[in-house]
C-alpha positions in Angstrom: 63.0 209.4 239.6 61.3 206.3 238.2 59.4 208.3 235.7 62.5 210.1 234.5 64.3 206.8 234.2 61.5 205.3 232.1 61.5 208.3 229.8 65.2 208.0 229.3 64.8 204.3 228.5 62.0 205.0 225.9 64.1 207.7 224.3 67.0 205.4 224.0 64.8 202.6 222.5 63.3 205.0 219.9 66.8 206.2 219.1 68.0 202.6 218.6 65.0 201.9 216.3 65.7 205.0 214.2 69.3 204.1 214.0 68.6 200.6 212.9 66.0 201.8 210.3 68.3 204.3 208.7 69.9 201.8 206.3 66.4 200.5 205.2 65.2 204.0 204.7 68.1 204.9 202.6 67.7 201.8 200.5 63.8 201.5 200.3 62.6 204.9 201.3 61.8 206.1 197.9 60.0 202.9 197.0 58.0 203.1 200.2 56.9 206.6 199.4 55.9 205.6 195.9 53.9 202.6 197.1 52.2 204.7 199.7 51.3 207.4 197.1 49.9 204.7 194.8 47.7 203.2 197.6 46.4 206.7 198.5 45.5 207.3 194.8 43.7 203.9 194.6 41.7 204.6 197.7 40.6 208.0 196.5 39.8 206.6 193.0 37.8 203.7 194.5 35.8 206.2 196.7 35.1 208.4 193.6 34.1 205.4 191.5 31.8 204.1 194.2 30.1 207.5 194.6 29.6 207.7 190.8 28.2 204.2 190.7 25.7 205.0 193.4 24.6 208.2 191.6 24.4 206.3 188.3 22.3 203.5 189.9 20.0 206.1 191.4 19.5 207.7 188.1 18.9 204.3 186.5 16.2 203.5 189.0 14.6 206.9 188.4 14.6 206.3 184.7 13.1 202.8 185.1 10.3 204.2 187.3 9.4 206.8 184.7 9.4 204.4 181.8 5.9 204.0 180.2 6.6 202.0 177.0 8.6 199.1 175.6 11.0 201.5 174.0 11.6 203.3 177.3 12.5 200.0 179.0 14.9 199.0 176.2 16.6 202.4 176.4 17.2 201.9 180.1 18.7 198.5 179.4 21.0 200.0 176.8 22.2 202.9 178.8 22.9 201.1 182.1 24.3 197.7 181.1 25.6 195.3 183.7 23.4 196.6 186.5 20.5 195.2 188.3 18.4 197.9 186.8 19.2 196.7 183.4 17.9 193.2 184.1 14.6 194.7 185.5 14.3 196.9 182.4 14.8 193.8 180.2 12.1 191.7 181.9 9.7 194.6 181.6 10.5 195.1 177.9 10.1 191.3 177.3 6.7 191.2 179.1 5.5 194.3 177.1 6.5 192.6 173.8 4.6 189.5 174.9 1.4 191.4 175.7 1.4 193.4 172.4 2.3 190.2 170.5 -0.7 188.3 171.8 -3.0 191.2 171.2 -1.7 191.9 167.6 -1.9 188.2 166.6 -5.7 188.6 166.3 -5.6 191.7 164.1 -2.1 191.9 162.5 -0.3 188.6 162.4 3.0 190.1 161.0 3.2 192.6 163.8 2.2 190.0 166.4 4.9 187.6 165.2 7.5 190.3 165.4 6.6 191.2 168.9 6.6 187.6 170.1 10.0 187.0 168.5 11.4 190.0 170.4 9.9 188.8 173.6 11.4 185.3 173.1 14.9 186.7 172.5 14.8 188.9 175.6 13.5 186.2 177.8 16.1 183.8 176.6 18.9 186.3 177.2 17.8 186.6 180.9 17.6 182.8 181.3 21.1 182.3 179.8 22.7 184.8 182.1 24.2 183.5 185.3 23.9 186.9 187.0 20.1 187.0 186.6 18.4 187.2 190.0 16.0 184.5 191.0 13.0 186.8 191.1 13.8 187.9 187.5 14.5 184.3 186.3 11.1 183.2 187.7 9.3 185.8 185.6 11.4 185.0 182.6 10.5 181.3 182.8 6.8 182.0 183.0 7.0 184.6 180.1 9.0 182.2 177.9 6.4 179.5 178.5 3.6 181.8 177.5 5.5 182.9 174.4 6.1 179.4 173.3 2.4 178.6 173.8 1.4 181.7 171.8 3.7 180.9 168.9 2.8 177.2 168.8 1.7 175.5 165.6 0.0 172.7 167.5 3.2 171.2 169.1 3.1 172.4 172.8 6.0 170.3 174.0 8.3 173.3 174.6 5.7 175.2 176.5 4.8 172.2 178.6 8.5 171.7 179.5 8.9 175.4 180.6 5.8 175.3 182.7 7.0 172.2 184.5 10.5 173.7 184.9 9.0 176.7 186.6 7.0 174.6 189.0 10.2 172.5 189.8 12.6 175.5 190.3 10.1 177.8 192.1 7.6 175.7 194.0 6.4 178.8 195.9 6.1 180.9 192.8 3.1 183.2 192.3 2.8 181.8 188.8 2.7 178.1 190.0 -1.1 177.9 190.0 -1.3 179.3 186.4 1.4 176.9 185.3 -0.4 173.9 186.9 -3.6 174.8 185.1 -1.8 174.3 181.8 0.2 171.1 182.5 -1.8 169.3 185.2 -5.3 167.8 184.8 -8.0 169.8 186.5 -10.4 168.1 189.0 -12.6 165.8 186.9 -10.4 165.8 183.8 -8.0 163.1 182.8 -5.7 165.1 180.5 -4.0 168.5 181.1 -5.1 171.5 179.1 -2.1 171.6 176.8 -2.3 167.8 176.2 -5.9 167.9 174.9 -6.5 167.3 171.2 -8.8 170.2 171.1 -6.2 172.6 172.4 -3.6 171.3 169.9 -6.0 171.6 167.0 -6.9 175.1 167.9 -3.3 176.3 168.0 -2.6 174.5 164.7 -5.6 176.2 163.1 -4.8 179.6 164.7 -1.1 179.4 163.5 -2.3 179.0 159.9 -4.4 182.2 160.0 -3.0 185.5 158.7 -5.2 188.4 159.8 -4.4 191.8 158.6 -5.4 195.3 159.9 -7.8 195.9 157.0 -9.6 192.6 157.5 -11.7 193.9 160.4 -13.9 196.8 159.6 -16.8 198.2 161.6 -20.2 197.3 160.2 -21.8 200.2 158.3 -18.5 201.6 156.9 -17.6 201.3 153.2 -21.1 199.9 152.5 -22.3 200.8 149.0 -25.4 203.0 149.0 -28.2 202.6 146.4 -27.0 204.0 143.1 -23.3 203.7 144.0 -20.6 201.2 142.9 -19.4 198.7 145.5 -16.1 200.5 145.7 -17.6 203.8 146.6 -18.6 206.9 144.7 -15.7 206.4 142.2 -15.9 204.8 138.8 -16.2 205.7 135.2 -18.1 209.0 134.8 -19.5 207.9 131.5 -21.4 205.0 133.1 -24.9 205.9 134.0 -25.7 204.8 137.5 -29.3 203.9 138.4 -30.8 206.8 140.3 -32.5 206.5 143.6 -36.2 205.6 143.4 -38.6 208.4 143.7 -40.1 208.5 147.2 -43.9 208.8 147.2 -45.3 212.1 148.3 -46.7 212.5 151.7 -50.5 212.4 151.8 -52.2 215.7 152.6 -53.3 215.6 156.2 -57.0 216.5 157.0 -57.7 219.4 159.3 -57.1 218.6 162.9 -60.3 218.1 164.9 -61.0 220.3 167.9 -60.0 218.9 171.3 -62.8 216.7 172.6 -64.2 216.8 176.1 -66.8 214.7 177.9 -69.7 216.9 176.7 -68.9 216.8 173.0 -68.6 213.0 173.2 -72.3 212.9 174.3 -73.2 215.2 171.4 -71.4 212.9 169.0 -73.5 210.0 170.1 -76.7 211.9 169.4 -75.8 212.7 165.8 -76.5 210.2 163.2 -73.3 210.8 161.1 -70.6 208.2 161.7 -67.3 209.4 163.3 -64.9 208.1 160.6 -66.6 210.0 157.8 -66.7 213.3 159.5 -62.9 214.0 159.6 -62.3 212.7 156.1 -65.2 214.4 154.1 -65.8 217.6 156.1 -62.2 218.2 157.2 -61.3 220.4 154.1 -64.4 222.5 154.6 -63.8 222.9 158.4 -60.2 224.0 157.9 -61.2 227.4 156.5 -63.8 228.4 159.1 -61.3 227.5 161.9 -58.8 229.8 160.4 -61.5 232.5 160.1 -62.7 232.0 163.7 -59.2 232.0 165.2 -58.4 235.6 164.2 -61.7 236.7 165.9 -60.7 235.3 169.2 -57.5 237.4 169.6 -59.7 240.5 169.1 -61.7 239.8 172.3 -58.6 239.8 174.6 -57.6 243.1 172.9 -60.9 244.6 174.1 -60.5 243.1 177.5 -57.1 244.8 177.8 -58.7 248.1 176.9 -61.5 247.6 179.5 -59.2 247.8 182.5 -57.8 251.0 181.2 -61.3 252.6 181.2 -62.3 251.2 184.6 -60.5 253.6 186.8 -63.5 256.0 186.9 -66.4 254.3 188.6 -68.9 257.2 188.1 -69.4 256.6 184.3 -70.3 253.0 185.1 -73.1 254.0 187.4 -74.5 256.5 184.9 -74.7 253.8 182.2 -76.8 251.5 184.3 -80.1 253.5 184.2 
């Protein structure tokens, strides 16, 4: 009885609530349905957007891992702006420009300056952004300091300030030791490396240089040969170029002496004729007999080859002995 009574009470309470809600449903029912539909659409849209962002970020990381050149890094940055992958692509592109800029400064100053300017612009963009992660900012500070040092005309104040800022902001940085080597005196030195007059004079001298790709040539190339103009084989055809000097003819070699052994050396000691005169004077005469004696020697082996062919019959050999 108690359970039935409770069920009746609950039914009555539910009926009362429905009865009380009828005026509200009539007034705000349509609005409630619209709001509920909008919320459902927003939830579905957010889920789809989150899924697409995840797939896009995965694609961006894949593209970044496959990048092998400065252009590849810059393409990743342009195609995925506003993402963490874009910042990593930017720091890789800036560091790549810095490396090529330093290398080209020794062989092609215009190309080196262009690369260093690109690196400086990209490093500065990362340093100015408030969304740059600390690990990327750390590398950007060190890269900017190196760029300022490489482009210095003898005034190293900017590079020194950036190195010190790196040490101050990131005391545990992996670049701290390298930075301290530039702005703090080494053991036994009174002045830091960037504060030495020799360092400033070198950067001032190096900044004034303007190497070009054609300035460095391998030795031996484009060297004028005897009888040629300094610019190569070209020139006015009417001009007579001095010919190459005639090379002296090779001296005629005397006949080669026969191979000597211990026994002939003893014979040479017995003869009165001196050794140096024998090859010079008698060599032309000995050359002909040697050529005549040599053909006789091959005739003997020919006979020897015929002898084994006649040896199979032992009886004729016994008959010839008596």
